[in-house]
C-alpha positions as a Python dict, from the first residue, in 0.01 Angstrom:
ca = {
    (1, 'M'): (0, 0, 0),
    (2, 'I'): (26, 238, 294),
    (3, 'I'): (-193, 214, 603),
    (4, 'L'): (-181, 546, 786),
    (5, 'K'): (-320, 546, 1139),
    (6, 'L'): (-386, 886, 1295),
    (7, 'G'): (-436, 879, 1669),
    (8, 'G'): (-730, 1043, 1841),
    (9, 'S'): (-485, 1252, 2043),
    (10, 'I'): (-368, 1412, 1716),
    (11, 'L'): (-703, 1492, 1561),
    (12, 'T'): (-896, 1586, 1875),
    (13, 'N'): (-831, 1750, 2208),
    (14, 'K'): (-839, 1408, 2368),
    (15, 'D'): (-838, 1515, 2732),
    (16, 'S'): (-1128, 1754, 2684),
    (17, 'S'): (-1454, 1682, 2869),
    (18, 'K'): (-1641, 1758, 2547),
    (19, 'S'): (-1585, 1662, 2185),
    (20, 'E'): (-1333, 1900, 2029),
    (21, 'V'): (-1153, 1873, 1696),
    (22, 'N'): (-793, 1988, 1667),
    (23, 'Y'): (-850, 2169, 1339),
    (24, 'T'): (-492, 2297, 1326),
    (25, 'N'): (-358, 1942, 1309),
    (26, 'L'): (-641, 1806, 1096),
    (27, 'N'): (-617, 2067, 821),
    (28, 'R'): (-238, 2054, 817),
    (29, 'I'): (-228, 1674, 794),
    (30, 'A'): (-489, 1669, 517),
    (31, 'K'): (-271, 1910, 318),
    (32, 'E'): (43, 1704, 389),
    (33, 'I'): (-129, 1391, 256),
    (34, 'K'): (-228, 1579, -58),
    (35, 'D'): (119, 1736, -100),
    (36, 'S'): (289, 1403, -38),
    (37, 'N'): (97, 1242, -319),
    (38, 'V'): (175, 1526, -560),
    (39, 'S'): (544, 1512, -463),
    (40, 'N'): (559, 1135, -515),
    (41, 'F'): (385, 1164, -849),
    (42, 'T'): (601, 1441, -993),
    (43, 'Q'): (920, 1263, -884),
    (44, 'T'): (829, 949, -1076),
    (45, 'N'): (637, 1088, -1373),
    (46, 'D'): (714, 1341, -1645),
    (47, 'L'): (391, 1530, -1583),
    (48, 'N'): (291, 1853, -1420),
    (49, 'K'): (132, 1814, -1075),
    (50, 'D'): (-186, 1973, -1213),
    (51, 'D'): (-226, 1663, -1432),
    (52, 'L'): (-247, 1434, -1127),
    (53, 'P'): (-542, 1202, -1210),
    (54, 'D'): (-571, 1015, -881),
    (55, 'L'): (-365, 889, -591),
    (56, 'L'): (-38, 722, -679),
    (57, 'D'): (-39, 443, -423),
    (58, 'Y'): (-303, 239, -244),
    (59, 'L'): (-370, 432, 77),
    (60, 'I'): (-593, 350, 373),
    (61, 'I'): (-649, 599, 653),
    (62, 'I'): (-756, 483, 997),
    (63, 'H'): (-824, 726, 1279),
    (64, 'G'): (-890, 707, 1650),
    (65, 'A'): (-1194, 838, 1835),
    (66, 'G'): (-1025, 1070, 2086),
    (67, 'S'): (-1257, 1300, 2279),
    (68, 'F'): (-1546, 1200, 2051),
    (69, 'G'): (-1566, 832, 2145),
    (70, 'H'): (-1387, 773, 2473),
    (71, 'P'): (-1609, 969, 2719),
    (72, 'S'): (-1934, 787, 2636),
    (73, 'A'): (-1761, 448, 2595),
    (74, 'K'): (-1612, 493, 2941),
    (75, 'E'): (-1933, 626, 3096),
    (76, 'Y'): (-2139, 331, 2977),
    (77, 'K'): (-1855, 79, 3027),
    (78, 'I'): (-1887, -52, 2674),
    (79, 'G'): (-1711, -388, 2643),
    (80, 'E'): (-1752, -488, 3007),
    (81, 'P'): (-1981, -779, 3107),
    (82, 'F'): (-2329, -677, 3216),
    (83, 'K'): (-2661, -821, 3330),
    (84, 'E'): (-2950, -860, 3085),
    (85, 'E'): (-3156, -593, 3262),
    (86, 'E'): (-2876, -344, 3193),
    (87, 'Y'): (-2891, -396, 2817),
    (88, 'P'): (-3137, -111, 2741),
    (89, 'K'): (-2896, 139, 2899),
    (90, 'K'): (-2598, -23, 2727),
    (91, 'R'): (-2770, 7, 2389),
    (92, 'I'): (-2813, 381, 2444),
    (93, 'G'): (-2444, 406, 2531),
    (94, 'F'): (-2358, 214, 2217),
    (95, 'S'): (-2574, 446, 2006),
    (96, 'K'): (-2426, 760, 2161),
    (97, 'T'): (-2071, 640, 2109),
    (98, 'Q'): (-2132, 527, 1753),
    (99, 'N'): (-2303, 855, 1663),
    (100, 'S'): (-2024, 1061, 1816),
    (101, 'V'): (-1736, 888, 1635),
    (102, 'K'): (-1932, 906, 1311),
    (103, 'K'): (-1948, 1285, 1350),
    (104, 'L'): (-1569, 1300, 1389),
    (105, 'N'): (-1522, 1086, 1080),
    (106, 'T'): (-1744, 1320, 877),
    (107, 'I'): (-1534, 1619, 986),
    (108, 'I'): (-1212, 1439, 892),
    (109, 'C'): (-1348, 1336, 553),
    (110, 'D'): (-1460, 1696, 490),
    (111, 'A'): (-1101, 1813, 548),
    (112, 'L'): (-962, 1548, 311),
    (113, 'I'): (-1218, 1621, 39),
    (114, 'S'): (-1139, 1993, 62),
    (115, 'E'): (-782, 1900, -39),
    (116, 'G'): (-907, 1704, -338),
    (117, 'I'): (-857, 1363, -178),
    (118, 'P'): (-1124, 1114, -298),
    (119, 'C'): (-1194, 953, 39),
    (120, 'V'): (-1481, 726, 134),
    (121, 'S'): (-1603, 683, 491),
    (122, 'M'): (-1625, 323, 615),
    (123, 'Q'): (-1803, 274, 948),
    (124, 'A'): (-1651, -26, 1126),
    (125, 'S'): (-1977, -120, 1300),
    (126, 'S'): (-2142, -170, 962),
    (127, 'F'): (-1906, -443, 837),
    (128, 'I'): (-1701, -575, 1132),
    (129, 'T'): (-1797, -793, 1432),
    (130, 'T'): (-1590, -931, 1717),
    (131, 'K'): (-1575, -1217, 1966),
    (132, 'N'): (-1434, -1125, 2306),
    (133, 'K'): (-1308, -798, 2155),
    (134, 'R'): (-1117, -961, 1869),
    (135, 'I'): (-1227, -933, 1504),
    (136, 'T'): (-1407, -1240, 1369),
    (137, 'S'): (-1576, -1102, 1057),
    (138, 'F'): (-1462, -822, 827),
    (139, 'N'): (-1589, -743, 478),
    (140, 'L'): (-1250, -703, 312),
    (141, 'E'): (-1395, -734, -38),
    (142, 'L'): (-1573, -399, -6),
    (143, 'L'): (-1253, -232, 111),
    (144, 'E'): (-1056, -386, -174),
    (145, 'E'): (-1310, -268, -431),
    (146, 'Y'): (-1288, 90, -310),
    (147, 'L'): (-908, 76, -329),
    (148, 'Q'): (-912, -62, -682),
    (149, 'E'): (-1149, 215, -788),
    (150, 'G'): (-901, 478, -666),
    (151, 'F'): (-1075, 576, -343),
    (152, 'I'): (-907, 633, -6),
    (153, 'P'): (-1101, 437, 259),
    (154, 'V'): (-1122, 621, 590),
    (155, 'I'): (-1203, 378, 873),
    (156, 'Y'): (-1215, 454, 1243),
    (157, 'G'): (-1230, 311, 1593),
    (158, 'D'): (-1591, 226, 1669),
    (159, 'V'): (-1828, 22, 1881),
    (160, 'V'): (-1932, -312, 1728),
    (161, 'L'): (-2143, -618, 1796),
    (162, 'D'): (-1955, -883, 1994),
    (163, 'R'): (-2057, -1251, 2011),
    (164, 'D'): (-1945, -1291, 2372),
    (165, 'L'): (-1998, -946, 2521),
    (166, 'K'): (-2292, -833, 2302),
    (167, 'I'): (-2117, -501, 2232),
    (168, 'A'): (-1753, -390, 2248),
    (169, 'V'): (-1510, -113, 2160),
    (170, 'L'): (-1297, -186, 1853),
    (171, 'S'): (-971, 7, 1832),
    (172, 'G'): (-827, 148, 1514),
    (173, 'D'): (-504, -37, 1593),
    (174, 'Q'): (-678, -374, 1569),
    (175, 'I'): (-847, -271, 1243),
    (176, 'L'): (-506, -173, 1109),
    (177, 'Q'): (-351, -505, 1202),
    (178, 'Y'): (-635, -708, 1051),
    (179, 'I'): (-618, -524, 719),
    (180, 'A'): (-239, -548, 697),
    (181, 'K'): (-246, -922, 769),
    (182, 'N'): (-537, -1020, 549),
    (183, 'I'): (-568, -791, 248),
    (184, 'N'): (-451, -962, -71),
    (185, 'L'): (-287, -711, -304),
    (186, 'K'): (-183, -976, -555),
    (187, 'K'): (-536, -1008, -686),
    (188, 'F'): (-566, -634, -757),
    (189, 'K'): (-607, -545, -1122),
    (190, 'G'): (-407, -281, -1303),
    (191, 'S'): (-57, -151, -1238),
    (192, 'K'): (36, 55, -936),
    (193, 'I'): (379, 187, -841),
    (194, 'N'): (405, 1, -511),
    (195, 'T'): (195, -281, -370),
    (196, 'S'): (414, -371, -73),
    (197, 'K'): (260, -311, 270),
    (198, 'K'): (374, -30, 498),
    (199, 'V'): (225, 87, 826),
    (200, 'I'): (261, 436, 972),
    (201, 'L'): (128, 537, 1313),
    (202, 'G'): (89, 911, 1370),
    (203, 'T'): (87, 965, 1747),
    (204, 'D'): (163, 1255, 1981),
    (205, 'V'): (519, 1137, 2054),
    (206, 'E'): (818, 1050, 1832),
    (207, 'G'): (784, 676, 1888),
    (208, 'V'): (868, 468, 2194),
    (209, 'F'): (1075, 589, 2488),
    (210, 'T'): (1228, 426, 2795),
    (211, 'K'): (998, 645, 3005),
    (212, 'N'): (701, 868, 2941),
    (213, 'P'): (869, 1161, 2760),
    (214, 'K'): (594, 1396, 2870),
    (215, 'K'): (686, 1340, 3233),
    (216, 'Y'): (1057, 1264, 3238),
    (217, 'N'): (1336, 1468, 3083),
    (218, 'D'): (1573, 1171, 3094),
    (219, 'A'): (1345, 954, 2876),
    (220, 'K'): (1552, 794, 2599),
    (221, 'H'): (1419, 741, 2250),
    (222, 'I'): (1416, 384, 2112),
    (223, 'E'): (1492, 380, 1740),
    (224, 'E'): (1398, 17, 1674),
    (225, 'L'): (1193, -255, 1843),
    (226, 'N'): (1192, -625, 1764),
    (227, 'S'): (1009, -782, 2059),
    (228, 'L'): (778, -695, 2346),
    (229, 'E'): (1038, -815, 2597),
    (230, 'E'): (1253, -515, 2505),
    (231, 'I'): (1000, -268, 2644),
    (232, 'E'): (830, -454, 2929),
    (233, 'K'): (1068, -290, 3175),
    (234, 'F'): (1000, 58, 3038),
    (235, 'D'): (723, 305, 3121),
    (236, 'S'): (632, 358, 2756),
    (237, 'T'): (261, 435, 2790),
    (238, 'T'): (184, 798, 2712),
    (239, 'N'): (-193, 776, 2721),
    (240, 'I'): (-422, 527, 2897),
    (241, 'D'): (-761, 493, 2732),
    (242, 'V'): (-1038, 238, 2680),
    (243, 'T'): (-860, 81, 2382),
    (244, 'G'): (-514, 59, 2544),
    (245, 'G'): (-205, 278, 2533),
    (246, 'M'): (125, 250, 2353),
    (247, 'I'): (188, -107, 2470),
    (248, 'G'): (-133, -221, 2302),
    (249, 'K'): (-30, -57, 1976),
    (250, 'I'): (313, -220, 1986),
    (251, 'K'): (166, -567, 2043),
    (252, 'E'): (-43, -531, 1729),
    (253, 'L'): (257, -406, 1528),
    (254, 'L'): (489, -682, 1650),
    (255, 'E'): (248, -940, 1511),
    (256, 'L'): (276, -766, 1175),
    (257, 'A'): (656, -762, 1207),
    (258, 'D'): (648, -1141, 1234),
    (259, 'L'): (487, -1141, 889),
    (260, 'G'): (754, -911, 747),
    (261, 'I'): (542, -594, 760),
    (262, 'E'): (739, -298, 892),
    (263, 'S'): (581, -19, 1095),
    (264, 'K'): (687, 331, 1197),
    (265, 'I'): (562, 531, 1493),
    (266, 'V'): (601, 905, 1432),
    (267, 'N'): (500, 1234, 1592),
    (268, 'A'): (216, 1369, 1380),
    (269, 'N'): (200, 1680, 1597),
    (270, 'E'): (520, 1793, 1429),
    (271, 'P'): (450, 1988, 1105),
    (272, 'G'): (588, 1813, 798),
    (273, 'T'): (624, 1469, 957),
    (274, 'I'): (336, 1302, 772),
    (275, 'F'): (451, 1454, 443),
    (276, 'K'): (806, 1328, 499),
    (277, 'V'): (720, 977, 613),
    (278, 'L'): (480, 926, 320),
    (279, 'N'): (766, 1025, 91),
    (280, 'N'): (1014, 785, 256),
    (281, 'K'): (1214, 1074, 398),
    (282, 'E'): (1403, 1055, 727),
    (283, 'V'): (1201, 1143, 1040),
    (284, 'K'): (1256, 1070, 1406),
    (285, 'S'): (1059, 756, 1476),
    (286, 'T'): (1053, 408, 1623),
    (287, 'I'): (1069, 134, 1361),
    (288, 'I'): (910, -199, 1447),
    (289, 'R'): (1045, -485, 1244),
    (290, 'K'): (1136, -853, 1276),
}
């Protein structure tokens, strides 16, 4: 099983004051996902690519909210404590944010479907809740059923109900970690080529650096990470947003590494990277492993 996380900075113009899709990246990545599957299939089967019946491997796509979710979440301070009399305004902020990220998800699914990818949208706020911003309930059975039926679930960062804070922002990184830790592939029926778990993060940089590579020419690339202590002295955050920057992503991935699940952080802005990494080809990246 592959969990592919596509950052909001890849699929949208994240720093824009209005919601803007980066269609160049979106359409290219959708095609690379399609081409990667065809390539994998024809390498391991004596069939023409036109005979491809469905996707070769279990694949889950998770995407960030970018310029669609962050402005309204920040404006209404979703996830911060508030007084009861502020709740009506907070609910409007919740609704605006949820509606906005849902629009982005529809656009992304349209691009995938146009490439013949049988995706299914899964809105996090409809089946996930949190307590103090951490997931407490998650309908994994529904996700597993879609996978077994040959669909590609497309889940995204969203706003959700929170038992402590009433409402909160849920990042795609936390969704990724929860699925990787808790999904049980052993109970899946039928035979698939590969049921091991792999995590790929498509960001706007080629992994983790000793400094912000967008600001410093002397930033050095880190090929492998095994603990948070290794990067605490580095300025590795490339984007600060309401769900956390690179450090937050790494914390989630290090917990997976403790369970033996390896992750790769790659630059999805670079044409061909998603195709290559889905085909186990060499790409510049940071690997996070135990």
